[in-house]
C-alpha positions in Angstrom: 228.7 14.1 162.1 226.6 15.2 159.3 223.6 17.1 159.6 220.6 17.0 156.9 218.9 20.0 156.0 215.4 19.6 154.6 214.3 23.1 152.3 210.5 21.8 151.6 210.1 25.2 149.8 213.1 25.2 147.6 211.6 21.3 146.4 207.9 23.1 145.7 206.7 22.6 142.0 205.5 24.8 140.3 201.9 24.1 139.0 200.5 26.7 136.2 198.2 24.8 134.7 196.5 23.2 137.7 195.6 26.6 138.2 194.5 27.8 135.1 192.7 24.5 134.3 190.8 25.2 138.1 189.5 28.7 137.1 188.9 27.3 133.6 186.3 24.6 135.6 184.9 27.3 137.3 184.3 29.5 134.6 182.7 26.7 132.9 180.7 25.8 135.8 179.1 29.1 135.8 178.5 29.5 132.5 176.7 26.1 132.7 174.2 27.3 134.7 173.0 30.1 132.3 171.0 28.4 130.4 169.1 26.8 133.5 168.3 30.0 134.9 166.6 31.7 131.6 164.9 28.1 131.5 163.7 28.5 134.9 162.9 32.0 133.7 161.2 31.3 131.1 159.1 28.8 133.0 158.1 30.3 135.3 156.9 33.5 133.4 155.4 30.9 131.1 153.8 30.2 134.3 152.9 32.8 135.5 151.0 34.1 132.1 149.6 31.1 132.1 148.4 32.0 135.9 147.3 35.1 135.0 145.5 33.8 131.4 143.6 31.8 133.8 142.9 34.2 136.4 141.3 36.3 133.4 139.4 33.5 132.1 137.5 32.9 135.2 136.9 37.4 135.5 135.5 36.9 132.4 133.8 34.0 132.9 132.0 35.5 135.8 131.5 38.7 133.9 129.7 37.0 131.8 127.4 34.8 134.1 126.5 37.7 135.4 125.6 39.3 131.9 123.6 35.9 131.9 121.7 36.2 134.9 120.7 40.0 134.5 120.1 39.1 131.0 117.9 36.3 132.1 116.4 38.2 134.4 115.3 40.7 131.7 114.2 38.3 129.2 111.7 37.3 132.5 110.5 40.7 132.8 110.1 40.8 129.0 108.1 37.8 129.1 105.9 38.7 131.7 105.5 42.0 130.3 104.7 40.1 127.2 101.4 38.1 128.6 101.1 41.2 129.7 100.7 42.6 126.5 99.1 39.6 124.8 96.5 39.8 127.7 95.8 43.7 126.8 95.1 42.8 123.6 92.5 39.7 124.5 90.8 41.8 126.7 90.6 44.7 123.6 89.5 42.5 120.9 87.1 40.7 123.6 85.4 44.3 124.5 85.4 45.1 120.7 83.9 42.5 120.0 81.2 43.5 122.6 81.3 46.5 121.4 80.6 45.7 118.1 77.8 43.1 119.0 75.8 46.5 121.2 76.3 48.3 118.7 74.4 45.6 115.9 72.0 45.6 118.7 70.9 49.2 118.7 71.3 49.6 115.2 68.5 46.6 114.9 66.5 48.6 117.6 66.3 52.4 116.7 65.7 51.5 112.7 62.7 49.9 113.9 61.6 52.7 116.5 62.0 54.3 113.3 60.2 52.1 111.0 57.4 52.0 113.5 56.7 55.2 113.9 56.9 55.9 110.5 54.5 53.6 109.4 51.9 55.5 111.8 52.6 58.6 110.3 50.8 56.8 107.1 48.5 55.1 107.9 45.5 56.1 106.0 42.2 57.6 107.9 40.4 54.7 106.7 42.9 52.3 107.3 43.6 50.8 110.6 46.8 48.4 111.7 46.9 45.4 113.8 50.4 44.3 113.6 53.5 44.9 112.3 56.1 41.7 112.4 59.7 41.8 111.5 60.8 38.7 108.9 63.2 37.5 107.3 62.5 38.9 104.3 62.0 38.4 100.2 65.3 37.1 98.6 66.1 39.0 95.8 68.7 38.8 92.6 71.5 41.5 92.7 71.8 43.8 90.0 74.8 42.2 88.6 72.8 38.6 88.0 73.3 35.7 90.3 71.4 33.7 93.0 68.8 35.6 94.8 70.1 37.0 98.5 68.2 37.3 101.2 67.9 41.1 102.6 70.5 41.9 105.2 67.9 44.0 107.5 65.4 41.7 107.1 61.8 42.0 106.2 58.5 43.2 107.8 54.7 41.9 107.8 52.1 45.0 108.0 48.3 43.1 108.6 45.7 45.1 109.8 41.8 46.3 108.7 40.5 48.8 106.0 37.4 50.2 105.3 38.1 49.1 101.4 40.5 47.5 98.8 41.0 51.2 97.4 42.3 52.2 101.0 44.8 48.8 101.4 45.9 49.6 97.8 46.5 53.3 99.2 48.1 52.5 102.4 50.9 50.3 99.8 51.2 52.9 97.5 52.3 55.5 100.4 54.7 52.6 102.5 56.3 52.5 98.8 57.8 56.1 99.5 59.1 55.0 102.7 62.4 55.9 103.3 63.5 52.8 105.4 61.9 50.0 103.2 62.7 49.0 99.4 59.9 50.3 97.5 60.6 47.4 94.8 59.6 44.9 97.5 56.6 46.5 98.9 53.4 44.5 98.1 50.0 43.2 98.7 50.4 39.4 99.7 46.5 39.1 101.3 43.2 40.7 101.3 40.1 39.6 101.6 36.5 41.1 103.1 36.2 40.6 106.7 33.5 40.1 109.1 30.9 42.4 109.4 31.3 44.9 112.5 28.5 47.0 113.6 29.9 51.0 112.8 30.9 53.4 109.9 34.1 54.3 108.7 35.2 57.4 107.9 34.1 59.9 105.4 30.4 57.6 105.1 26.9 58.3 106.0 25.5 57.3 108.8 23.8 53.7 108.4 22.2 51.4 110.5 23.8 48.3 108.4 26.9 46.5 109.4 29.8 47.4 107.7 31.9 44.9 106.0 35.7 46.0 106.6 38.8 44.5 104.5 41.6 42.4 105.9 45.2 43.2 104.6 48.8 42.0 104.9 51.7 43.9 102.9 55.0 42.6 103.3 58.4 44.4 102.2 62.1 44.2 102.9 63.4 46.8 105.4 66.5 48.9 103.9 70.2 48.6 104.8 70.9 51.7 105.5 73.3 53.0 108.4 72.9 54.2 111.5 73.9 57.7 111.2 70.9 57.3 108.1 68.5 56.4 110.4 69.7 58.9 112.7 68.7 61.6 110.2 65.4 60.4 108.6 64.3 60.0 112.6 64.7 63.7 113.2 63.3 64.2 109.9 60.0 62.1 110.7 60.2 64.0 114.0 59.9 67.5 112.1 57.1 66.9 109.4 54.2 65.2 112.4 51.5 63.4 111.2 50.8 65.5 108.1 53.4 63.2 106.3 50.5 60.7 105.9 48.4 62.8 103.6 51.2 64.3 101.2 52.9 60.6 101.0 49.8 59.2 100.4 49.0 62.4 97.9 52.1 62.3 96.1 52.1 58.2 95.7 48.8 58.9 94.1 50.0 61.1 91.7 53.2 59.5 90.4 51.2 56.7 89.9 49.1 58.7 87.7 45.9 57.5 90.0 45.7 61.4 90.4 46.0 64.0 87.7 
């Protein structure tokens, strides 16, 4: 009787090629995944870069918004200050205008007080003053030629009575020497015999007959001088007192040749 012996070890076939192919496939699979990993890494890095750049932009945007808010606040403050400056400028200009207007008023008042004082000192003893009035003055042609121009300081009208026409003429001559009047414009505008009055003029003998006085009006332009000049002239007038009337009258009479 026969027995069958089966040896599987002896019957096994050697397959070296398959083992090599399997290891190659493993190596090939691993090597195929490397580009994917690299791509994923690059993509992640790119996403991280984009995210970081976006975050940087958001930070810069926030910073710029903060700076803009600060600049807007500064601009609002500057606009407020500019409005204050404009208001102060307007108030300053208004104050200057008021000061100039007030100065013009005082300039007009001070000369007139000086003019009246000067006229009082120049009145001859045989002449009386009834009224001093301000006028627009007489237009005078400029030295360079052209149309006549009204005087800036205006003019003056002096009216009153005198004992004779000579006394009126003497008064007019003394007024021509006044530092407040334009001498070439001082002139006698009217003179006429008035009504008879009882009494006598200074220097005349006592008599019973009434005296007939002369009514006169003298006009002239006021000089345009500065307030400082008026102050100086007024001080001179205060020092001269009433004697200026006689001295000015004598000076005018000598200059015109009435006295030799």
